[in-house]
C-alpha positions as a printed NumPy array, in Angstrom:
array([[  5.047,  23.757,   8.191],
       [  8.12 ,  22.94 ,   6.441],
       [  9.789,  24.826,   3.727],
       [  8.951,  22.564,   0.964],
       [ 12.224,  23.098,  -1.758],
       [ 11.74 ,  23.08 ,  -5.754],
       [ 12.27 ,  19.06 ,  -7.159],
       [ 15.287,  19.114,  -9.108],
       [ 14.694,  19.059, -12.279],
       [ 15.12 ,  15.48 , -13.765],
       [ 13.033,  14.581, -11.283],
       [ 10.322,  17.051, -13.214],
       [ 11.428,  15.296, -16.362],
       [  9.807,  12.011, -15.002],
       [  6.718,  13.125, -14.154],
       [  3.358,  12.76 , -15.832],
       [  1.053,  15.1  , -17.054],
       [ -2.32 ,  14.948, -14.294],
       [ -5.772,  14.489, -16.126],
       [ -8.947,  15.245, -15.37 ],
       [-10.811,  15.036, -11.733],
       [-14.209,  14.071, -12.712],
       [-15.495,  10.14 , -12.648],
       [-13.379,   7.988, -14.954],
       [-15.053,   5.202, -16.999],
       [-13.434,   2.451, -19.138],
       [-14.664,  -0.939, -20.378],
       [-12.434,  -3.798, -19.866],
       [-13.418,  -7.956, -20.644],
       [-14.106, -10.533, -17.731],
       [-13.797, -13.935, -18.336],
       [-16.906, -14.416, -16.444],
       [-19.055, -11.88 , -17.431],
       [-17.792, -10.324, -20.854],
       [-17.271,  -6.408, -21.329],
       [-17.54 ,  -4.595, -17.849],
       [-17.64 ,  -0.907, -17.3  ],
       [-14.224,  -0.017, -14.97 ],
       [-15.444,   3.074, -12.797],
       [-13.383,   5.105, -10.46 ],
       [-15.141,   7.873,  -8.245],
       [-14.08 ,  12.077,  -8.469],
       [-12.134,  11.636,  -4.747],
       [-10.342,   8.468,  -6.572],
       [ -9.676,  10.317,  -9.73 ],
       [ -8.173,  13.226,  -7.493],
       [ -5.85 ,  11.045,  -5.788],
       [ -4.265,   9.187,  -8.522],
       [ -3.383,  12.951,  -9.671],
       [ -2.039,  13.425,  -6.545],
       [  0.101,  11.058,  -6.289],
       [  1.342,  11.885,  -9.679],
       [  2.216,  15.725,  -8.663],
       [  3.782,  14.48 ,  -5.603],
       [  6.69 ,  13.794,  -6.578],
       [  7.632,  17.549,  -7.467],
       [  7.805,  18.109,  -4.096],
       [  8.953,  15.033,  -2.256],
       [  7.785,  11.649,  -1.196],
       [  4.894,  11.146,   1.46 ],
       [  6.517,   9.335,   4.553],
       [  3.631,   6.247,   5.459],
       [  3.713,   3.941,   8.577],
       [  1.222,   0.842,   8.81 ],
       [ -1.607,   1.027,  11.656],
       [ -0.077,   3.673,  12.71 ],
       [ -3.376,   5.041,  15.611],
       [ -3.989,   1.778,  16.267],
       [ -1.509,   0.473,  18.629],
       [  2.728,   0.792,  19.341],
       [  5.372,  -0.2  ,  21.422],
       [  3.893,  -0.772,  24.416],
       [  0.04 ,   0.782,  23.815],
       [ -2.663,   0.323,  22.292],
       [ -6.366,   1.628,  21.502],
       [ -5.441,   5.448,  22.842],
       [ -7.443,   7.49 ,  20.564],
       [ -5.227,   9.887,  18.247],
       [ -2.179,   8.619,  19.92 ],
       [  0.847,   7.282,  17.143],
       [  4.326,   6.865,  17.65 ],
       [  5.369,   8.995,  14.917],
       [  2.992,  11.811,  16.026],
       [  4.684,  11.234,  19.679],
       [  8.331,  11.661,  18.173],
       [  7.844,  14.837,  15.543],
       [  4.656,  16.718,  16.646],
       [  3.258,  15.   ,  13.331],
       [  1.284,  12.359,  11.859],
       [  2.315,  10.06 ,   8.696],
       [  0.508,  11.789,   5.593],
       [ -0.151,   7.291,   4.257],
       [ -1.722,   5.35 ,   6.837],
       [ -2.299,   1.29 ,   5.986],
       [ -4.486,  -0.811,   7.401],
       [ -4.996,  -4.694,   6.793],
       [ -8.553,  -6.116,   6.452],
       [ -7.262, -10.018,   7.048],
       [-10.395, -12.205,   8.223],
       [-13.068,  -9.668,   6.901],
       [-13.638, -13.01 ,   4.794],
       [-14.615, -14.842,   7.902],
       [-16.962, -12.264,   8.917],
       [-14.909, -11.508,  11.883],
       [-14.792,  -8.755,  14.324],
       [-11.286,  -8.065,  14.558],
       [ -8.665,  -7.611,  12.081],
       [ -5.798, -10.201,  11.539],
       [ -3.932,  -8.129,  13.962],
       [ -6.634,  -8.122,  16.521],
       [ -7.722,  -5.002,  16.044],
       [-11.766,  -4.34 ,  15.66 ],
       [-13.011,  -3.268,  12.704],
       [-15.074,  -0.345,  13.962],
       [-11.665,   1.035,  14.74 ],
       [-10.403,   0.445,  11.63 ],
       [-12.612,   2.039,   9.884],
       [-12.878,   5.292,  12.247],
       [ -9.279,   5.882,  11.878],
       [ -9.56 ,   5.246,   7.921],
       [-12.26 ,   8.164,   8.208],
       [-10.011,  10.6  ,  11.06 ],
       [ -7.239,  10.115,   8.013],
       [ -8.959,  10.908,   5.471],
       [-10.716,  14.286,   6.841],
       [ -6.547,  15.179,   7.929],
       [ -6.209,  14.739,   4.116],
       [ -3.793,  12.59 ,   3.885],
       [ -3.584,   8.744,   2.169],
       [ -5.121,   5.207,   3.432],
       [ -3.471,   2.465,   1.65 ],
       [ -5.16 ,  -1.377,   2.692],
       [ -3.723,  -4.485,   2.423],
       [ -5.407,  -8.147,   2.479],
       [ -3.787, -11.094,   4.31 ],
       [ -6.637, -13.347,   3.535],
       [ -6.785, -16.646,   5.034],
       [ -6.304, -19.851,   2.604],
       [ -9.617, -20.419,   1.293],
       [ -9.042, -24.222,  -0.114],
       [ -7.041, -25.261,   3.709],
       [ -8.506, -22.943,   6.403],
       [ -5.274, -22.134,   7.157],
       [ -3.692, -18.483,   7.123],
       [ -2.38 , -16.582,   4.6  ],
       [  1.465, -17.881,   4.621],
       [ -0.242, -21.597,   4.46 ],
       [  1.346, -22.869,   1.132],
       [  1.012, -26.723,   1.508],
       [ -1.179, -26.44 ,  -1.76 ],
       [ -0.494, -25.378,  -5.422],
       [ -4.192, -25.348,  -6.192],
       [ -5.77 , -22.519,  -4.07 ],
       [ -5.819, -19.673,  -6.816],
       [ -7.242, -22.252,  -9.247],
       [ -9.606, -23.328,  -6.542],
       [-11.232, -19.513,  -6.171],
       [-11.206, -18.844, -10.048],
       [-14.307, -19.563, -12.181],
       [-15.562, -23.128, -11.98 ],
       [-12.86 , -24.066,  -9.268],
       [-14.504, -25.731,  -6.173],
       [-14.058, -22.453,  -3.857],
       [-15.106, -19.903,  -6.447],
       [-18.914, -19.261,  -4.839],
       [-17.055, -18.895,  -1.253],
       [-14.391, -16.504,  -2.434],
       [-16.939, -14.388,  -3.93 ],
       [-18.653, -14.665,  -0.922],
       [-15.16 , -13.082,   0.729],
       [-15.073, -10.822,  -1.768],
       [-18.823,  -9.34 ,  -0.791],
       [-17.464,  -9.03 ,   2.437],
       [-14.488,  -6.766,   1.529],
       [-16.512,  -4.609,  -0.576],
       [-18.77 ,  -4.011,   1.929],
       [-16.078,  -2.659,   3.991],
       [-15.066,  -0.658,   1.255],
       [-18.526,   1.147,   1.246],
       [-19.012,   1.63 ,   4.413],
       [-16.099,   4.119,   4.73 ],
       [-18.267,   6.69 ,   4.391],
       [-18.1  ,  10.444,   5.858],
       [-20.445,  12.214,   7.622],
       [-21.425,  14.151,   4.729],
       [-21.879,  10.708,   2.898],
       [-18.863,  10.625,   0.96 ],
       [-17.041,   7.475,   0.274],
       [-13.221,   7.695,   1.2  ],
       [-10.707,   6.342,  -1.514],
       [ -8.15 ,   3.961,  -0.809],
       [ -5.126,   3.034,  -2.157],
       [ -5.737,  -1.306,  -2.014],
       [ -3.075,  -3.416,  -2.569],
       [ -4.216,  -7.055,  -3.741],
       [ -2.578, -10.18 ,  -3.425],
       [  0.634,  -8.452,  -3.137],
       [  4.343,  -9.833,  -2.695],
       [  3.927, -12.332,  -5.34 ],
       [  7.376, -12.401,  -7.073],
       [  7.546, -14.898,  -3.614],
       [  6.613, -17.92 ,  -2.383],
       [  5.198, -16.9  ,   1.424],
       [  1.856, -16.312,   0.426],
       [ -1.12 , -19.002,  -1.344],
       [ -1.058, -16.148,  -4.334],
       [  2.701, -16.527,  -4.721],
       [  4.507, -17.213,  -7.563],
       [  5.543, -20.872,  -6.847],
       [  1.445, -21.681,  -6.333],
       [ -0.308, -20.739,  -9.325],
       [  1.004, -20.264, -12.935],
       [  1.394, -16.624, -14.347],
       [ -2.523, -16.738, -15.887],
       [ -3.858, -18.072, -12.774],
       [ -2.967, -15.029, -11.162],
       [ -3.426, -12.519, -13.159],
       [ -7.07 , -13.827, -13.423],
       [ -7.195, -13.386,  -9.645],
       [ -6.259,  -9.646,  -9.59 ],
       [ -9.298,  -9.356, -12.623],
       [-11.835, -11.332, -10.689],
       [-10.871,  -8.818,  -7.673],
       [-11.279,  -5.876,  -9.637],
       [-13.996,  -6.732, -11.564],
       [-16.067,  -8.318,  -8.798],
       [-15.799,  -4.995,  -6.621],
       [-16.785,  -2.801,  -9.712],
       [-20.001,  -5.066, -10.109],
       [-20.17 ,  -3.914,  -6.113],
       [-20.019,  -0.779,  -6.738],
       [-16.649,  -0.246,  -4.821],
       [-15.736,   2.977,  -7.272],
       [-13.339,   5.157,  -4.517],
       [-10.174,   2.498,  -4.642],
       [ -7.391,   2.926,  -6.72 ],
       [ -5.277,  -0.253,  -7.441],
       [ -1.351,  -0.745,  -6.349],
       [  0.425,  -3.256,  -7.663],
       [  3.288,  -4.549,  -5.372],
       [  5.527,  -7.401,  -6.29 ],
       [  8.514,  -8.221,  -3.657],
       [ 11.728,  -6.907,  -3.804],
       [ 12.976,  -9.022,  -6.647],
       [ 14.828,  -7.932,  -9.883],
       [ 13.358,  -5.748, -12.562],
       [ 12.102,  -6.088, -15.983],
       [ 10.771,  -9.496, -16.884],
       [ 10.716, -10.893, -12.434],
       [  8.879,  -7.554, -11.767],
       [  6.477,  -7.369, -15.027],
       [  5.67 , -11.32 , -15.127],
       [  2.437, -11.583, -13.182],
       [  1.525,  -7.702, -14.333],
       [ -2.489,  -7.845, -14.662],
       [ -2.146,  -5.257, -17.109],
       [ -2.871,  -1.019, -17.374],
       [ -6.656,  -1.255, -17.012],
       [ -6.902,  -3.39 , -13.439],
       [ -3.763,  -1.12 , -11.98 ],
       [ -3.085,   2.665, -11.007],
       [  0.066,   2.142,  -8.955],
       [  3.02 ,   0.861,  -9.146],
       [  4.702,  -0.502,  -6.1  ],
       [  7.333,  -2.209,  -4.361],
       [  7.936,  -4.185,  -0.981],
       [ 11.343,  -4.363,   0.171],
       [ 13.261,  -4.683,   3.564],
       [ 16.607,  -3.825,   4.933],
       [ 17.495,  -7.239,   6.577],
       [ 20.764,  -7.95 ,   8.103],
       [ 21.338,  -4.734,   9.967],
       [ 24.231,  -2.61 ,   9.127],
       [ 25.711,  -5.515,   6.699],
       [ 22.979,  -5.396,   4.723],
       [ 22.762,  -1.667,   3.46 ],
       [ 24.3  ,  -2.43 ,   0.838],
       [ 22.353,  -5.25 ,  -0.945],
       [ 19.397,  -2.973,   0.432],
       [ 20.394,   0.146,  -1.343],
       [ 21.744,  -1.835,  -4.521],
       [ 18.419,  -3.779,  -5.052],
       [ 16.123,  -0.357,  -4.274],
       [ 18.587,   1.464,  -6.852],
       [ 17.852,  -1.477,  -9.406],
       [ 14.248,  -1.777,  -9.373],
       [ 13.544,   1.701,  -8.659],
       [ 15.413,   3.29 , -11.74 ],
       [ 13.356,   0.328, -13.774],
       [ 10.207,   1.618, -12.126],
       [ 10.611,   4.834, -12.842],
       [ 10.886,   4.079, -16.208],
       [  7.339,   1.863, -16.003],
       [  5.73 ,   4.756, -14.583],
       [  6.656,   6.893, -16.95 ],
       [  6.266,   4.848, -20.318],
       [  2.555,   3.941, -18.794],
       [  1.705,   7.271, -16.924],
       [  1.524,   5.419, -13.373],
       [  3.072,   6.934, -10.096],
       [  5.16 ,   4.481,  -8.273],
       [  5.83 ,   4.103,  -4.559],
       [  7.414,   2.191,  -2.029],
       [  4.614,   0.179,  -0.438],
       [  6.461,  -1.807,   2.148],
       [  9.799,  -0.908,   3.566],
       [ 11.839,  -0.859,   7.115],
       [ 14.353,  -2.384,   9.302],
       [ 12.886,  -4.381,  11.976],
       [ 13.601,  -2.642,  15.363],
       [ 15.971,   0.023,  13.631],
       [ 19.335,  -0.753,  15.621],
       [ 20.643,   1.381,  13.336],
       [ 20.936,   5.719,  14.99 ],
       [ 21.42 ,   7.061,  11.316],
       [ 19.399,   5.072,   9.156],
       [ 16.67 ,   7.47 ,   8.323],
       [ 18.823,   9.858,   6.611],
       [ 22.072,   7.398,   5.973],
       [ 19.665,   4.952,   4.139],
       [ 16.668,   5.37 ,   3.271],
       [ 16.459,   9.272,   2.687],
       [ 19.28 ,   9.192,   0.331],
       [ 17.584,   6.853,  -2.461],
       [ 13.964,   7.774,  -1.517],
       [ 14.824,  11.202,  -2.866],
       [ 16.802,  10.201,  -6.139],
       [ 13.215,   8.694,  -7.606],
       [  9.691,  10.286,  -8.226],
       [  8.421,   8.499,  -5.58 ],
       [  4.872,   8.901,  -4.41 ],
       [  5.059,   7.422,  -1.05 ],
       [  7.303,   5.38 ,   0.931],
       [  5.276,   3.325,   3.587],
       [  6.793,   1.076,   6.549],
       [  5.381,  -1.223,   8.288],
       [  3.452,  -1.615,  12.251],
       [  4.795,  -0.894,  15.656],
       [  3.554,  -4.375,  17.121],
       [  2.406,  -4.427,  20.784],
       [  2.686,  -7.405,  21.071],
       [  5.874,  -8.479,  19.51 ],
       [  8.845,  -6.649,  21.137],
       [ 11.401,  -5.514,  19.202],
       [  8.894,  -5.602,  15.927],
       [  8.483,  -2.221,  14.782],
       [  9.422,   0.089,  11.804],
       [  8.971,   3.84 ,  13.348],
       [ 11.022,   4.882,  15.867],
       [  8.96 ,   5.942,  19.238],
       [  9.891,   8.558,  22.037],
       [ 12.869,   7.715,  23.487],
       [ 14.049,   4.581,  20.401],
       [ 18.023,   4.911,  19.331],
       [ 16.659,   6.205,  15.839],
       [ 14.099,   8.805,  17.422],
       [ 16.687,  11.897,  16.72 ],
       [ 17.513,  11.192,  13.407],
       [ 13.944,  10.283,  12.425],
       [ 13.451,  13.818,  13.596],
       [ 15.98 ,  15.059,  10.921],
       [ 14.146,  13.392,   8.85 ],
       [ 10.853,  14.657,   9.086],
       [ 12.615,  18.391,   9.048],
       [ 14.235,  17.502,   5.603],
       [ 11.837,  19.868,   2.995],
       [ 11.919,  16.135,   0.499],
       [  9.91 ,  14.428,   3.494],
       [  5.871,  14.844,   3.337],
       [  3.934,  14.295,   6.702],
       [  0.648,  15.282,   7.197],
       [  0.796,  18.729,   7.902],
       [  3.122,  18.963,   4.773],
       [  0.238,  18.326,   2.725],
       [ -3.277,  19.793,   1.377],
       [ -5.989,  17.465,   0.788],
       [ -5.085,  14.826,  -1.429],
       [ -8.853,  14.229,  -2.899],
       [ -9.554,  17.718,  -4.31 ]])
């Protein structure tokens, strides 16, 4: 285990005072059914407090689909490109439940939900964190999440819309999956859920050019309140705009403090060496804004998706990502998946990859936290 240094006082001043770890309840109003009670399980409450405390020590490293497949391999139990390079697993693992709405056996990346469930439980038993996204199909057209040919899809799933009942069934299937994440001793696994992400862009049917501010907020509220009514209380909810400007752009569609637990950001490095300055400048601007919003709203912040495709810069981890991430009270940073079906579509190194040695240096840095660096986040 690495020696963890004390964080700089400037970061300490930005962090939030942790509260109790018991089950929490709060009232909120659901337009469809009046006042309901939002609940948070003890495990989820403890995870939330851990996310607030983590920046005292550093930031957790995460990787999407880490144990499911990697560059040139798939389905090897216990295998991980990150673990093959560092000898350690990521502290955070991301998964996607796209196609759960279709009652499919496999998700959007052609991995069985049974395997995803197994690996989520394994990551929880390591003491690590799980985050889940949902690239849901277009309920109005039957296309995928990227089908943006119509601008009334969100409206169609809200109360009174022609696809409202269909969408409630989709939410029921997602809720059933979350409720099935149970350990052998009966514990429901806490998850950071990232619904309707990157909405400040317009490449998904829930994006900014395809629904009004009010419709987007209503979609979020419908999702959370429906899960609450289905008895799903072990989720934390992350709000994850894309890498747009701060202020009114970041917060314009914010559904409210009652509905959001984590302030996130999805932002990728584009254009390789030529894009470093633009990437760093954007992150600095928005993370500064998020830091203040997190302090005022008593919420942790995270870089919920990031990375550089194929990592063609040998020292990207220590020269580009680390200097930005360690300057802010970020609870975790997650890079995207290592696709086995698309050459050069990977965001974490594998043995022999150009940036692998630098990634080991990144791993050994006292501010980067991997699986062996963290105690259980849920106690």
